[in-house]
Backbone as a printed PyTorch tensor [residue, N CA C, xyz], in Angstrom:
tensor([[[ 89.7530,  99.7570, 109.6360],
         [ 90.2920,  98.4890, 109.3590],
         [ 91.5070,  98.4330, 108.1970]],

        [[ 92.1570,  97.3680, 108.3080],
         [ 93.4460,  97.4750, 107.4320],
         [ 93.1410,  96.3200, 106.1860]],

        [[ 91.6780,  95.7770, 106.0550],
         [ 91.6520,  94.8260, 104.9880],
         [ 91.7000,  95.4100, 103.3100]],

        [[ 92.4580,  94.8210, 102.7180],
         [ 92.8680,  95.2440, 101.1710],
         [ 92.4300,  94.3220, 100.3190]],

        [[ 91.4270,  94.5400,  99.4360],
         [ 91.2760,  93.6940,  98.2940],
         [ 92.6900,  93.5690,  97.1340]],

        [[ 93.3850,  92.4160,  97.1240],
         [ 94.4040,  92.6040,  96.1630],
         [ 94.0170,  91.9410,  95.2200]],

        [[ 92.7950,  91.1470,  94.7270],
         [ 92.4830,  90.5820,  93.5340],
         [ 90.8530,  90.5270,  93.8220]],

        [[ 90.1580,  90.3620,  92.8070],
         [ 88.9400,  90.3780,  92.8960],
         [ 88.4240,  88.9700,  94.0010]],

        [[ 87.5820,  89.3590,  95.1210],
         [ 87.3800,  88.2700,  96.1240],
         [ 88.3060,  87.6060,  97.0330]],

        [[ 89.4540,  88.4380,  96.8040],
         [ 90.8080,  87.9410,  97.5010],
         [ 91.0640,  89.1920,  98.6710]],

        [[ 91.1630,  88.9810,  99.7750],
         [ 91.7300,  90.5590, 100.5520],
         [ 92.8660,  90.0060, 101.5400]],

        [[ 93.5730,  90.8480, 101.7180],
         [ 94.3670,  90.6470, 102.8990],
         [ 94.3560,  91.5480, 103.9950]],

        [[ 94.4650,  91.0700, 105.5620],
         [ 94.2780,  91.7940, 106.7240],
         [ 95.3630,  91.4450, 107.5770]],

        [[ 96.2770,  92.2290, 108.0090],
         [ 97.2860,  91.6720, 109.3230],
         [ 96.8050,  91.0290, 110.4380]],

        [[ 95.3920,  91.5820, 110.7680],
         [ 94.7640,  91.2630, 111.7110],
         [ 94.0220,  89.6830, 111.3810]],

        [[ 94.0330,  89.2000, 110.1940],
         [ 93.3220,  88.0460, 109.8320],
         [ 94.4910,  86.8270, 109.3580]],

        [[ 94.6040,  85.8730, 109.7630],
         [ 95.3810,  84.5420, 109.3210],
         [ 96.7680,  85.3250, 109.0890]],

        [[ 97.1280,  85.9670, 110.0310],
         [ 98.5030,  86.7250, 109.9150],
         [ 99.1050,  87.6760, 108.8120]],

        [[ 97.8390,  87.9990, 108.0160],
         [ 98.0160,  88.8190, 106.7100],
         [ 97.8580,  87.6350, 105.4300]],

        [[ 97.5990,  86.7470, 105.3620],
         [ 97.8360,  85.5960, 104.5120],
         [ 96.4570,  86.2480, 103.6700]],

        [[ 96.5180,  85.8150, 102.2230],
         [ 95.4500,  86.0670, 101.3770],
         [ 94.3610,  85.0460, 101.5740]],

        [[ 93.0600,  85.5670, 101.7630],
         [ 91.9020,  84.9910, 102.3240],
         [ 90.6550,  85.2110, 101.2120]],

        [[ 89.8640,  84.3010, 101.2950],
         [ 88.6530,  85.0270, 100.4110],
         [ 88.2280,  85.8180, 101.0890]],

        [[ 87.5960,  86.9140, 100.2940],
         [ 86.9730,  88.2650, 100.9650],
         [ 85.8090,  87.5680, 101.8670]],

        [[ 85.7760,  88.5070, 102.6420],
         [ 84.3800,  88.1550, 104.0370],
         [ 84.7350,  86.6870, 104.6650]],

        [[ 85.5750,  86.1060, 104.7890],
         [ 86.0190,  85.0190, 105.4160],
         [ 87.1820,  85.0480, 106.1110]],

        [[ 87.4800,  83.9140, 106.5560],
         [ 88.8930,  83.6020, 107.2230],
         [ 89.5850,  82.8020, 106.4210]],

        [[ 88.9800,  82.0520, 105.6190],
         [ 89.5690,  80.9940, 104.8280],
         [ 90.6350,  81.6310, 103.7930]],

        [[ 91.9200,  80.9380, 104.1410],
         [ 93.0470,  81.2660, 103.2660],
         [ 92.9440,  80.5910, 101.8190]],

        [[ 93.6490,  81.4060, 100.8180],
         [ 93.4900,  81.1070,  99.5320],
         [ 94.1960,  79.6660,  99.4330]],

        [[ 95.5470,  79.6400,  99.8820],
         [ 96.3880,  78.4740, 100.0020],
         [ 95.5430,  77.3080, 100.1960]],

        [[ 94.7310,  77.4980, 101.3730],
         [ 93.7900,  76.1470, 101.9110],
         [ 93.2130,  75.7120, 100.5280]],

        [[ 92.2340,  76.6840,  99.8500],
         [ 91.1350,  76.0540,  99.1780],
         [ 91.9140,  75.3900,  97.8380]],

        [[ 93.0760,  76.2610,  97.4750],
         [ 93.5980,  75.4650,  96.3540],
         [ 94.2390,  74.1640,  96.5540]],

        [[ 94.8550,  74.0760,  97.7730],
         [ 95.4210,  72.8510,  98.4890],
         [ 94.4150,  71.7770,  98.5350]],

        [[ 93.3740,  72.1870,  99.1210],
         [ 92.2690,  70.9820,  99.1650],
         [ 91.7380,  70.3720,  97.8190]],

        [[ 91.8170,  71.5110,  96.5980],
         [ 91.2830,  71.2110,  95.4330],
         [ 92.5390,  69.8850,  94.8220]],

        [[ 93.5910,  70.4640,  95.1150],
         [ 94.9810,  70.0580,  94.5550],
         [ 95.1000,  68.3910,  94.9560]],

        [[ 94.6490,  68.3050,  96.1130],
         [ 94.5260,  66.7910,  97.0370],
         [ 93.2910,  66.2590,  96.6480]],

        [[ 92.4060,  66.6750,  95.5670],
         [ 91.7040,  65.7420,  95.1120],
         [ 89.9300,  65.8720,  95.9440]],

        [[ 89.6750,  66.9820,  96.4720],
         [ 88.2900,  67.3260,  97.1280],
         [ 87.7510,  68.1580,  95.9360]],

        [[ 86.6370,  67.8000,  95.9550],
         [ 85.8990,  68.1960,  94.9250],
         [ 85.4820,  69.8290,  94.9910]],

        [[ 85.0570,  70.6360,  94.0550],
         [ 84.6760,  72.1730,  94.2860],
         [ 83.2540,  72.0020,  95.0570]],

        [[ 82.4690,  71.1520,  94.7210],
         [ 81.2860,  71.0530,  95.7980],
         [ 81.7330,  70.9050,  97.0740]],

        [[ 82.3740,  69.8940,  97.5440],
         [ 82.8670,  69.6970,  98.7530],
         [ 83.6770,  70.7750,  99.6630]],

        [[ 84.5280,  71.6550,  98.7040],
         [ 85.1060,  72.5390,  99.4830],
         [ 84.0910,  73.9050,  99.5400]],

        [[ 83.2040,  73.9810,  98.8580],
         [ 81.9270,  74.7440,  98.8800],
         [ 81.2450,  74.4640, 100.3030]],

        [[ 80.5650,  73.2050, 100.5360],
         [ 80.3100,  72.9180, 101.6370],
         [ 80.9970,  72.7960, 102.7460]],

        [[ 82.0600,  72.3550, 102.8930],
         [ 83.0840,  72.3980, 104.0960],
         [ 83.3560,  73.7150, 104.4960]],

        [[ 83.6800,  74.8350, 103.6890],
         [ 83.9970,  76.1430, 103.8650],
         [ 83.0640,  77.2270, 103.6360]],

        [[ 81.6690,  76.8580, 103.4040],
         [ 80.8260,  77.6630, 103.0450],
         [ 80.8290,  78.7830, 101.9540]],

        [[ 81.5720,  78.4640, 100.9720],
         [ 82.2950,  79.2750,  99.7750],
         [ 81.2260,  79.1650,  98.5340]],

        [[ 81.3130,  80.0700,  97.9610],
         [ 80.5650,  80.1840,  96.6300],
         [ 81.3710,  79.7590,  95.3230]],

        [[ 81.0440,  79.2120,  94.4060],
         [ 81.5340,  78.9830,  93.2270],
         [ 82.4570,  79.9520,  92.9490]],

        [[ 82.1710,  81.2980,  92.7890],
         [ 82.8690,  82.6130,  92.4660],
         [ 84.1350,  82.6230,  93.1010]],

        [[ 84.0690,  82.2540,  94.3590],
         [ 85.1950,  82.4990,  95.4320],
         [ 86.1860,  81.2950,  95.0450]],

        [[ 85.7300,  80.1030,  94.7900],
         [ 86.4570,  78.8990,  94.5670],
         [ 87.4120,  79.2810,  93.2690]],

        [[ 86.9340,  79.6850,  92.3580],
         [ 87.4150,  80.2730,  91.1080],
         [ 88.2950,  81.6090,  91.2520]],

        [[ 87.9890,  82.2190,  92.1080],
         [ 88.8100,  83.5500,  92.3440],
         [ 90.1440,  82.7920,  93.0560]],

        [[ 90.0650,  81.9150,  94.1780],
         [ 91.4420,  81.5910,  94.6150],
         [ 92.1590,  80.9150,  93.2480]],

        [[ 91.6310,  80.0750,  92.6910],
         [ 92.1960,  79.5170,  91.7330],
         [ 92.8130,  80.4790,  90.4600]],

        [[ 92.1190,  81.3680,  90.3710],
         [ 92.6290,  82.6050,  89.4180],
         [ 94.0300,  83.3790,  89.9250]],

        [[ 93.9880,  83.3810,  91.1210],
         [ 94.6330,  84.2930,  91.9010],
         [ 95.9680,  83.2530,  92.0190]],

        [[ 95.8220,  82.3660,  92.3450],
         [ 96.8220,  81.2010,  92.5090],
         [ 97.9650,  81.1950,  91.1190]],

        [[ 96.9840,  81.0740,  90.0290],
         [ 97.7460,  81.0900,  88.6210],
         [ 98.2320,  82.2760,  88.5350]],

        [[ 97.8230,  83.6150,  88.9310],
         [ 98.4830,  84.7780,  88.5990],
         [ 99.6770,  84.8770,  89.4260]],

        [[ 99.8220,  84.3200,  90.4290],
         [101.0750,  84.4380,  91.2910],
         [101.7180,  83.4010,  90.5160]],

        [[101.7920,  82.2940,  90.1410],
         [102.6480,  81.4730,  89.6390],
         [103.0410,  81.9730,  88.0950]],

        [[102.2930,  82.5220,  87.4980],
         [102.4960,  83.1830,  86.3890],
         [103.5700,  84.3180,  86.3630]],

        [[103.6400,  84.8820,  87.5360],
         [104.2990,  86.1000,  88.1690],
         [106.1170,  85.5420,  88.2420]],

        [[106.1020,  84.3510,  88.8410],
         [107.2640,  84.0350,  89.3810],
         [108.1560,  83.4510,  88.5790]],

        [[109.1240,  83.8840,  88.6030],
         [110.5960,  83.4710,  87.7440],
         [111.4270,  82.5100,  88.2790]],

        [[111.8830,  81.6650,  87.7350],
         [112.9180,  80.6010,  88.3830],
         [114.2000,  80.9130,  88.0150]],

        [[114.9300,  81.0840,  88.5980],
         [116.6090,  81.0090,  88.1130],
         [117.3630,  79.9980,  88.2300]],

        [[117.8010,  79.7760,  87.1000],
         [118.3620,  78.3910,  86.8300],
         [120.1550,  78.6220,  87.1260]],

        [[120.6520,  77.7700,  87.6740],
         [122.0170,  78.0380,  87.9140],
         [122.8850,  77.2280,  86.8420]]])
């Protein structure tokens, strides 16, 4: 199996969602979770809709925050 944990509760596997980061043990992409929350869906609705736990939703948000924190923007 090629699955690799890249962050607590977040894994990547070339065979799952084209290697995009997903919630561990699911096929739910991190960007989907973050996008749904950013779009106004409540955490409870995301949990119900995608059968996730609170810790998994928080992991997606923490992972996204870490990625943004590492990003550098070049100014012209």
